[in-house]
N, CA, C and O of each residue as an XYZ file, in Angstrom:
672
protein
N      -2.975     24.381     30.953
C      -2.428     23.789     29.738
C      -1.627     24.844     28.988
O      -2.032     26.004     28.925
N      -0.512     24.453     28.431
C       0.353     25.362     27.683
C      -0.280     25.720     26.346
O      -1.104     24.975     25.815
N       0.109     26.847     25.821
C      -0.373     27.288     24.524
C       0.662     26.933     23.458
O       1.851     27.216     23.613
N       0.204     26.323     22.393
C       1.081     25.936     21.295
C       0.615     26.632     20.032
O      -0.581     26.859     19.846
N       1.547     26.966     19.173
C       1.226     27.635     17.922
C       1.028     26.597     16.811
O       1.746     26.584     15.812
N       0.036     25.730     17.018
C      -0.311     24.710     16.025
C      -1.795     24.430     16.142
O      -2.359     24.510     17.234
N      -2.423     24.109     15.048
C      -3.862     23.872     15.014
C      -4.108     22.425     14.635
O      -3.905     22.046     13.482
N      -4.546     21.603     15.592
C      -4.729     20.182     15.313
C      -5.824     19.934     14.277
O      -5.881     18.846     13.705
N      -6.678     20.894     14.026
C      -7.706     20.730     12.987
C      -7.090     20.682     11.594
O      -7.763     20.297     10.638
N      -5.820     21.066     11.462
C      -5.153     21.010     10.163
C      -4.360     19.716      9.975
O      -3.835     19.471      8.889
N      -4.266     18.888     11.011
C      -3.507     17.647     10.927
C      -4.210     16.664      9.981
O      -5.439     16.619      9.923
N      -3.421     15.882      9.247
C      -3.949     14.860      8.354
C      -3.080     13.617      8.456
O      -1.888     13.696      8.752
N      -3.691     12.480      8.208
C      -2.933     11.240      8.112
C      -2.207     11.257      6.774
O      -2.837     11.474      5.739
N      -0.895     11.032      6.771
C      -0.126     11.081      5.533
C       0.178      9.698      4.986
O      -0.231      9.388      3.867
N       0.889      8.844      5.741
C       1.271      7.562      5.175
C       1.458      6.478      6.228
O       1.583      6.738      7.425
N       1.470      5.256      5.722
C       1.831      4.075      6.493
C       3.028      3.452      5.804
O       3.083      3.407      4.575
N       3.985      2.970      6.578
C       5.183      2.337      6.023
C       5.167      0.856      6.373
O       4.899      0.471      7.512
N       5.459      0.036      5.367
C       5.684     -1.384      5.599
C       6.994     -1.767      4.924
O       7.365     -1.189      3.903
N       7.687     -2.733      5.493
C       8.955     -3.208      4.933
C       8.671     -4.342      3.951
O       7.830     -5.204      4.204
N       9.381     -4.324      2.840
C       9.184     -5.347      1.817
C      10.499     -6.024      1.479
O      11.553     -5.389      1.457
N      10.424     -7.312      1.218
C      11.613     -8.105      0.907
C      12.104     -7.846     -0.511
O      13.293     -7.612     -0.724
N      11.196     -7.887     -1.479
C      11.552     -7.780     -2.894
C      10.761     -6.636     -3.528
O       9.575     -6.795     -3.819
N      11.397     -5.492     -3.745
C      10.645     -4.344     -4.261
C      10.034     -4.588     -5.634
O       8.970     -4.045     -5.933
N      10.668     -5.379     -6.463
C      10.117     -5.656     -7.790
C       8.755     -6.335     -7.664
O       7.792     -5.922     -8.309
N       8.673     -7.373     -6.836
C       7.418     -8.098     -6.632
C       6.370     -7.202     -5.969
O       5.202     -7.222     -6.355
N       6.786     -6.420     -4.979
C       5.841     -5.554     -4.274
C       5.326     -4.437     -5.170
O       4.133     -4.134     -5.162
N       6.214     -3.825     -5.940
C       5.776     -2.755     -6.839
C       4.825     -3.294     -7.903
O       3.849     -2.632     -8.256
N       5.103     -4.483     -8.412
C       4.183     -5.086     -9.384
C       2.815     -5.289     -8.741
O       1.796     -4.974     -9.356
N       2.774     -5.805     -7.526
C       1.510     -6.049     -6.831
C       0.731     -4.745     -6.629
O      -0.439     -4.650     -7.000
N       1.383     -3.756     -6.044
C       0.670     -2.524     -5.709
C       0.318     -1.689     -6.936
O      -0.708     -1.009     -6.941
N       1.148     -1.729     -7.973
C       0.856     -0.947     -9.167
C      -0.057     -1.693    -10.143
O      -1.095     -1.168    -10.545
N       0.321     -2.898    -10.520
C      -0.419     -3.619    -11.552
C      -1.708     -4.244    -11.025
O      -2.746     -4.170    -11.682
N      -1.649     -4.849     -9.859
C      -2.819     -5.555     -9.329
C      -3.766     -4.614     -8.592
O      -4.979     -4.671     -8.795
N      -3.215     -3.739     -7.730
C      -4.079     -2.826     -6.973
C      -4.283     -1.471     -7.656
O      -5.169     -0.714     -7.257
N      -3.488     -1.153     -8.669
C      -3.722      0.086     -9.424
C      -3.171      1.351     -8.804
O      -3.577      2.448     -9.189
N      -2.262      1.234     -7.857
C      -1.653      2.428     -7.265
C      -0.566      2.961     -8.200
O      -0.100      2.250     -9.090
N      -0.175      4.198     -7.992
C       0.902      4.793     -8.782
C       2.091      5.090     -7.886
O       1.939      5.577     -6.766
N       3.267      4.789     -8.393
C       4.503      5.164     -7.706
C       4.672      6.666     -7.898
O       4.834      7.132     -9.025
N       4.635      7.428     -6.800
C       4.719      8.883     -6.920
C       6.087      9.432     -6.563
O       6.436     10.536     -6.982
N       6.878      8.674     -5.789
C       8.204      9.154     -5.429
C       9.053      7.987     -4.948
O       8.545      7.027     -4.368
N      10.342      8.085     -5.198
C      11.312      7.095     -4.729
C      12.467      7.838     -4.081
O      12.906      8.868     -4.591
N      12.962      7.328     -2.966
C      14.106      7.925     -2.287
C      15.098      6.827     -1.937
O      14.758      5.877     -1.232
N      16.319      6.957     -2.426
C      17.366      5.999     -2.081
C      18.256      6.576     -0.998
O      18.542      7.773     -0.978
N      18.690      5.703     -0.098
C      19.613      6.094      0.951
C      20.792      5.120      0.922
O      20.778      4.108      1.622
N      21.820      5.427      0.106
C      22.973      4.516     -0.005
C      23.675      4.272      1.325
O      24.141      3.162      1.581
N      23.756      5.294      2.175
C      24.412      5.129      3.476
C      23.664      4.162      4.369
O      24.270      3.366      5.086
N      22.351      4.235      4.323
C      21.530      3.333      5.130
C      21.189      2.036      4.419
O      20.617      1.122      5.014
N      21.545      1.959      3.139
C      21.295      0.779      2.312
C      19.812      0.418      2.259
O      19.428     -0.729      2.486
N      18.989      1.425      1.953
C      17.565      1.168      1.783
C      16.991      2.124      0.748
O      17.567      3.170      0.454
N      15.840      1.739      0.203
C      15.096      2.568     -0.737
C      13.660      2.663     -0.255
O      13.083      1.685      0.219
N      13.089      3.861     -0.382
C      11.700      4.111     -0.028
C      10.903      4.321     -1.309
O      11.328      5.052     -2.203
N       9.748      3.676     -1.390
C       8.850      3.821     -2.532
C       7.514      4.331     -1.997
O       6.920      3.709     -1.117
N       7.042      5.453     -2.521
C       5.794      6.051     -2.074
C       4.738      5.869     -3.159
O       4.915      6.316     -4.292
N       3.638      5.208     -2.801
C       2.563      4.908     -3.747
C       1.255      5.516     -3.271
O       1.045      5.714     -2.075
N       0.375      5.809     -4.226
C      -0.929      6.358     -3.881
C      -1.897      6.118     -5.030
O      -1.492      5.800     -6.149
N      -3.166      6.274     -4.737
C      -4.166      6.334     -5.789
C      -4.199      7.788     -6.245
O      -4.435      8.695     -5.447
N      -3.963      7.995     -7.519
C      -3.786      9.339     -8.075
C      -4.837      9.571     -9.155
O      -5.039      8.722    -10.024
N      -5.511     10.733     -9.098
C      -6.490     11.031    -10.136
C      -5.783     11.367    -11.450
O      -4.575     11.601    -11.464
N      -6.523     11.391    -12.535
C      -5.933     11.592    -13.870
C      -5.201     12.928    -13.989
O      -4.144     13.003    -14.616
N      -5.756     13.974    -13.393
C      -5.115     15.302    -13.458
C      -3.753     15.268    -12.775
O      -2.760     15.718    -13.347
N      -3.701     14.738    -11.557
C      -2.430     14.658    -10.830
C      -1.457     13.706    -11.522
O      -0.250     13.948    -11.529
N      -1.973     12.632    -12.101
C      -1.119     11.662    -12.808
C      -0.386     12.352    -13.955
O       0.813     12.150    -14.146
N      -1.114     13.167    -14.715
C      -0.504     13.889    -15.839
C       0.506     14.917    -15.343
O       1.578     15.063    -15.930
N       0.177     15.628    -14.274
C       1.081     16.641    -13.729
C       2.342     16.010    -13.135
O       3.436     16.557    -13.278
N       2.194     14.871    -12.476
C       3.353     14.214    -11.854
C       4.395     13.793    -12.883
O       5.590     13.771    -12.590
N       3.946     13.463    -14.073
C       4.862     13.010    -15.120
C       5.914     14.061    -15.454
O       7.018     13.712    -15.873
N       5.592     15.333    -15.279
C       6.530     16.405    -15.634
C       7.245     17.013    -14.424
O       8.005     17.970    -14.570
N       7.005     16.464    -13.238
C       7.598     17.026    -12.017
C       9.014     16.505    -11.781
O       9.374     15.413    -12.222
N       9.806     17.312    -11.075
C      11.140     16.888    -10.646
C      10.999     15.919     -9.478
O       9.920     15.784     -8.903
N      12.091     15.246     -9.132
C      12.067     14.334     -7.985
C      11.672     15.067     -6.709
O      10.904     14.537     -5.906
N      12.188     16.279     -6.512
C      11.839     17.059     -5.321
C      10.358     17.408     -5.307
O       9.729     17.375     -4.250
N       9.793     17.740     -6.452
C       8.369     18.062     -6.528
C       7.502     16.820     -6.278
O       6.446     16.914     -5.652
N       7.945     15.679     -6.760
C       7.214     14.438     -6.506
C       7.256     14.089     -5.021
O       6.259     13.637     -4.456
N       8.409     14.299     -4.393
C       8.546     14.056     -2.960
C       7.627     14.998     -2.174
O       6.973     14.578     -1.219
N       7.582     16.258     -2.575
C       6.699     17.222     -1.911
C       5.237     16.803     -2.073
O       4.448     16.924     -1.135
N       4.878     16.315     -3.250
C       3.515     15.819     -3.482
C       3.201     14.690     -2.502
O       2.138     14.673     -1.882
N       4.141     13.743     -2.367
C       3.925     12.602     -1.483
C       3.764     13.023     -0.022
O       2.977     12.424      0.711
N       4.496     14.039      0.399
C       4.443     14.457      1.797
C       3.411     15.543      2.070
O       3.360     16.085      3.174
N       2.593     15.863      1.079
C       1.559     16.885      1.263
C       0.177     16.383      0.895
O      -0.709     17.176      0.575
N      -0.012     15.080      0.938
C      -1.333     14.538      0.659
C      -1.591     13.361      1.586
O      -0.667     12.819      2.193
N      -2.833     12.980      1.688
C      -3.215     11.847      2.528
C      -3.214     10.560      1.705
O      -3.273     10.590      0.476
N      -3.146      9.447      2.399
C      -3.326      8.151      1.764
C      -2.136      7.597      1.015
O      -2.301      6.972     -0.032
N      -0.939      7.814      1.530
C       0.274      7.304      0.899
C       0.668      5.977      1.555
O       0.550      5.812      2.769
N       1.132      5.046      0.740
C       1.713      3.805      1.242
C       3.203      3.864      0.952
O       3.611      4.009     -0.200
N       4.010      3.751      1.987
C       5.471      3.734      1.840
C       5.966      2.303      1.959
O       5.745      1.637      2.970
N       6.636      1.841      0.916
C       7.295      0.535      0.954
C       8.769      0.788      1.201
O       9.405      1.536      0.459
N       9.315      0.172      2.234
C      10.734      0.314      2.555
C      11.442     -0.983      2.230
O      11.086     -2.049      2.732
N      12.460     -0.874      1.375
C      13.249     -2.049      1.003
C      14.655     -1.895      1.555
O      15.378     -0.971      1.183
N      15.037     -2.795      2.437
C      16.408     -2.871      2.949
C      17.191     -3.743      1.982
O      16.879     -4.919      1.793
N      18.201     -3.158      1.381
C      18.941     -3.804      0.310
C      19.478     -5.165      0.724
O      19.989     -5.339      1.830
N      19.355     -6.122     -0.181
C      19.884     -7.465      0.021
C      18.855     -8.478      0.497
O      19.067     -9.683      0.360
N      17.743     -8.007      1.054
C      16.744     -8.956      1.569
C      16.169     -9.829      0.463
O      15.814    -10.983      0.703
N      16.075     -9.282     -0.754
C      15.496    -10.039     -1.869
C      16.348    -11.247     -2.249
O      15.859    -12.161     -2.913
N      17.612    -11.261     -1.838
C      18.518    -12.359     -2.179
C      18.615    -13.429     -1.091
O      19.335    -14.413     -1.261
N      17.910    -13.253      0.009
C      17.964    -14.185      1.132
C      16.670    -15.008      1.144
O      15.616    -14.514      1.543
N      16.762    -16.253      0.708
C      15.582    -17.111      0.586
C      14.863    -17.314      1.917
O      13.651    -17.533      1.927
N      15.574    -17.247      3.030
C      14.970    -17.486      4.344
C      14.464    -16.226      5.027
O      13.904    -16.296      6.121
N      14.654    -15.078      4.396
C      14.293    -13.816      5.032
C      12.803    -13.539      4.892
O      12.219    -13.782      3.836
N      12.189    -13.034      5.950
C      10.800    -12.553      5.889
C      10.594    -11.532      6.996
O      11.296    -11.533      8.007
N       9.613    -10.659      6.781
C       9.258     -9.663      7.781
C       8.080    -10.160      8.607
O       7.272    -10.961      8.137
N       7.990     -9.682      9.829
C       6.824     -9.945     10.661
C       5.711     -9.041     10.144
O       5.718     -7.835     10.393
N       4.750     -9.626      9.420
C       3.706     -8.825      8.782
C       2.468     -8.650      9.651
O       1.498     -8.019      9.234
N       2.500     -9.204     10.853
C       1.380     -9.048     11.769
C       0.306    -10.104     11.605
O      -0.640    -10.149     12.392
N       0.433    -10.955     10.599
C      -0.630    -11.912     10.334
C      -0.254    -13.364     10.588
O      -1.111    -14.244     10.508
N       1.018    -13.629     10.895
C       1.393    -15.008     11.218
C       0.894    -15.371     12.613
O       0.749    -16.551     12.931
N       0.632    -14.375     13.440
C       0.070    -14.573     14.769
C      -1.040    -13.529     14.941
O      -0.841    -12.529     15.631
N      -2.218    -13.753     14.314
C      -3.278    -12.736     14.308
C      -3.626    -12.226     15.702
O      -3.597    -12.967     16.685
N      -3.946    -10.970     15.755
C      -4.314    -10.346     17.020
C      -3.127     -9.858     17.826
O      -3.289     -9.424     18.966
N      -1.927     -9.924     17.244
C      -0.728     -9.565     17.990
C       0.003     -8.380     17.388
O       1.201     -8.229     17.625
N      -0.651     -7.552     16.636
C       0.023     -6.408     16.044
C      -0.689     -5.932     14.802
O      -1.918     -5.965     14.728
N       0.077     -5.490     13.829
C      -0.464     -4.954     12.588
C      -1.461     -5.932     11.984
O      -1.246     -7.144     12.003
N      -2.553     -5.395     11.449
C      -3.567     -6.246     10.852
C      -3.612     -6.167      9.345
O      -3.336     -7.157      8.668
N      -3.957     -5.002      8.799
C      -4.104     -4.898      7.351
C      -4.237     -3.445      6.913
O      -4.474     -2.549      7.723
N      -4.078     -3.239      5.613
C      -4.479     -1.991      4.976
C      -5.800     -2.298      4.280
O      -6.212     -3.457      4.216
N      -6.463     -1.275      3.760
C      -7.735     -1.498      3.073
C      -7.853     -0.547      1.897
O      -7.378      0.588      1.936
N      -8.500     -1.042      0.851
C      -8.808     -0.194     -0.297
C     -10.305     -0.294     -0.567
O     -10.944     -1.300     -0.257
N     -10.849      0.767     -1.150
C     -12.245      0.733     -1.570
C     -12.283      0.636     -3.089
O     -11.452      1.220     -3.783
N     -13.253     -0.105     -3.588
C     -13.399     -0.323     -5.024
C     -14.815      0.052     -5.443
O     -15.715      0.145     -4.608
N     -15.002      0.264     -6.738
C     -16.317      0.660     -7.241
C     -17.298     -0.503     -7.322
O     -18.506     -0.294     -7.218
N     -16.797     -1.737     -7.508
C     -17.650     -2.906     -7.644
C     -16.863     -4.099     -7.111
O     -16.001     -4.642     -7.802
N     -17.161     -4.495     -5.900
C     -16.349     -5.522     -5.239
C     -16.416     -6.871     -5.954
O     -15.418     -7.588     -6.010
N     -17.574     -7.220     -6.498
C     -17.677     -8.497     -7.218
C     -16.752     -8.505     -8.432
O     -16.025     -9.473     -8.653
N     -16.778     -7.438     -9.215
C     -15.930     -7.350    -10.405
C     -14.452     -7.216    -10.030
O     -13.587     -7.773    -10.705
N     -14.163     -6.480     -8.954
C     -12.776     -6.347     -8.503
C     -12.226     -7.716     -8.114
O     -11.089     -8.049     -8.450
N     -13.027     -8.506     -7.410
C     -12.569     -9.841     -6.998
C     -12.377    -10.754     -8.210
O     -11.442    -11.554     -8.236
N     -13.251    -10.643     -9.214
C     -13.062    -11.417    -10.445
C     -11.747    -11.007    -11.113
O     -11.009    -11.852    -11.620
N     -11.465     -9.708    -11.109
C     -10.213     -9.213    -11.689
C      -9.018     -9.790    -10.942
O      -8.061    -10.250    -11.564
N      -9.068     -9.769     -9.605
C      -7.979    -10.346     -8.810
C      -7.827    -11.834     -9.114
O      -6.707    -12.337     -9.207
N      -8.949    -12.542     -9.269
C      -8.910    -13.970     -9.614
C      -8.155    -14.191    -10.923
O      -7.447    -15.186    -11.074
N      -8.308    -13.259    -11.870
C      -7.689    -13.430    -13.191
C      -6.162    -13.424    -13.129
O      -5.507    -13.847    -14.082
N      -5.592    -12.956    -12.033
C      -4.139    -12.936    -11.880
C      -3.584    -14.279    -11.406
O      -2.370    -14.435    -11.276
N      -4.446    -15.228    -11.153
C      -3.994    -16.562    -10.743
C      -3.149    -16.531     -9.488
O      -3.549    -15.950     -8.478
N      -1.974    -17.157     -9.547
C      -1.098    -17.286     -8.376
C      -0.460    -15.966     -7.933
O       0.136    -15.906     -6.857
N      -0.573    -14.917     -8.737
C      -0.005    -13.623     -8.332
C      -0.806    -12.988     -7.203
O      -0.306    -12.108     -6.502
N      -2.042    -13.430     -7.025
C      -2.883    -12.928     -5.931
C      -3.140    -14.072     -4.961
O      -3.689    -15.113     -5.323
N      -2.726    -13.849     -3.721
C      -2.935    -14.841     -2.672
C      -4.187    -14.430     -1.889
O      -4.228    -13.358     -1.287
N      -5.181    -15.275     -1.906
C      -6.427    -14.991     -1.199
C      -6.313    -15.357      0.270
O      -5.842    -16.439      0.621
N      -6.750    -14.440      1.121
C      -6.867    -14.703      2.551
C      -8.326    -15.035      2.850
O      -8.629    -15.963      3.600
N      -9.234    -14.242      2.236
C     -10.675    -14.460      2.392
C     -11.379    -13.988      1.130
O     -11.304    -12.813      0.771
N     -12.056    -14.900      0.464
C     -12.867    -14.534     -0.698
C     -14.225    -14.047     -0.220
O     -14.607    -14.283      0.926
N     -14.954    -13.369     -1.095
C     -16.287    -12.867     -0.732
C     -17.205    -13.976     -0.238
O     -18.044    -13.751      0.634
N     -17.049    -15.163     -0.788
C     -17.931    -16.277     -0.444
C     -17.535    -16.980      0.851
O     -18.283    -17.824      1.343
N     -16.372    -16.647      1.412
C     -15.896    -17.296      2.638
C     -16.498    -16.637      3.877
O     -16.741    -15.430      3.891
N     -16.733    -17.420      4.895
C     -17.147    -16.888      6.196
C     -18.529    -16.262      6.183
O     -19.313    -16.461      5.255
N     -18.813    -15.500      7.233
C     -20.140    -14.891      7.374
C     -20.204    -13.480      6.797
O     -21.287    -12.995      6.468
N     -19.064    -12.822      6.672
C     -19.045    -11.449      6.148
C     -18.863    -11.509      4.630
O     -17.739    -11.596      4.137
N     -19.969    -11.460      3.899
C     -19.959    -11.624      2.445
C     -19.714    -10.310      1.701
O     -19.788    -10.280      0.473
N     -19.426     -9.231      2.421
C     -19.238     -7.917      1.790
C     -17.792     -7.437      1.810
O     -17.516     -6.301      1.426
N     -16.868     -8.283      2.250
C     -15.448     -7.925      2.250
C     -14.623     -9.115      1.779
O     -15.033    -10.269      1.903
N     -13.461     -8.804      1.241
C     -12.500     -9.835      0.851
C     -11.128     -9.391      1.341
O     -10.915     -8.215      1.634
N     -10.208    -10.331      1.428
C      -8.830    -10.033      1.803
C      -7.901    -10.758      0.841
O      -8.090    -11.938      0.546
N      -6.895    -10.036      0.356
C      -5.811    -10.646     -0.400
C      -4.511    -10.308      0.320
O      -4.493     -9.437      1.190
N      -3.435    -10.983     -0.032
C      -2.143    -10.737      0.614
C      -1.130    -10.295     -0.426
O      -1.121    -10.793     -1.551
N      -0.277     -9.359     -0.040
C       0.793     -8.907     -0.940
C       1.938     -9.917     -0.891
O       1.846    -10.895     -0.150
N       3.007     -9.713     -1.652
C       4.102    -10.696     -1.685
C       4.768    -10.976     -0.338
O       5.378    -12.030     -0.159
N       4.656    -10.038      0.616
C       5.237    -10.242      1.944
C       4.221    -10.756      2.956
O       4.536    -10.904      4.137
N       3.004    -11.027      2.494
C       1.975    -11.550      3.388
C       1.176    -10.486      4.112
O       0.359    -10.824      4.968
N       1.378     -9.207      3.803
C       0.537     -8.161      4.399
C      -0.863     -8.277      3.802
O      -1.015     -8.394      2.586
N      -1.868     -8.244      4.644
C      -3.240     -8.372      4.181
C      -3.744     -7.036      3.656
O      -3.429     -5.978      4.201
N      -4.533     -7.103      2.587
C      -5.211     -5.936      2.025
C      -6.697     -6.262      1.991
O      -7.126     -7.190      1.306
N      -7.471     -5.493      2.736
C      -8.924     -5.670      2.751
C      -9.522     -4.957      1.543
O      -9.118     -3.845      1.204
N     -10.478     -5.600      0.904
C     -11.161     -5.039     -0.252
C     -12.595     -4.718      0.186
O     -13.337     -5.595      0.627
N     -12.962     -3.443      0.054
C     -14.286     -2.963      0.462
C     -14.985     -2.309     -0.721
O     -14.344     -1.685     -1.568
N     -16.294     -2.456     -0.770
C     -17.079     -1.755     -1.771
C     -17.259     -0.303     -1.332
O     -17.522     -0.027     -0.162
N     -17.113      0.617     -2.281
C     -17.330      2.026     -1.964
C     -18.761      2.202     -1.467
O     -19.701      1.689     -2.074
N     -18.921      2.917     -0.379
C     -20.251      3.204      0.177
C     -20.771      4.489     -0.455
O     -20.122      5.533     -0.401
N     -21.915      4.395     -1.036
C     -22.527      5.582     -1.655
C     -23.609      6.090     -0.735
O     -24.451      5.326     -0.264
N     -23.583      7.408     -0.476
C     -24.572      8.007      0.432
C     -25.886      8.233     -0.276
O     -26.836      8.729      0.330
């Protein structure tokens, strides 16, 4: 085997990218409903797309990010784990018939879902219920045999699994 000057023990999962039709609707969902923070945005006029990087950010980092430059925010996004990248291809929001293959119109054939952990799943689900039609339920806690998980869908139909934080 060849020798490489890299240590796989230092590797970390950084982000997952999903394509979104309407960034306004998606950003509202991920920020207001799920509580993530937009940490960096990158526009590519030549490619006609915008990238939005979101994460769950602690209070200390939230305060520090407010004073950072765009380059520093981008560095933050690319140097931490657990980032969600939303990619918006310009113009899709204006096409009523446009949709992305979110992996769930034909279950078992590709992408399945992202997942978040919450401090109290019962209260989190009540909170999601309070948003009415802004939250599309895939599976409520009371549905099916697995009473410890729920699924909601974002504006593009990507499923988000809701899990209770496991305490050791």
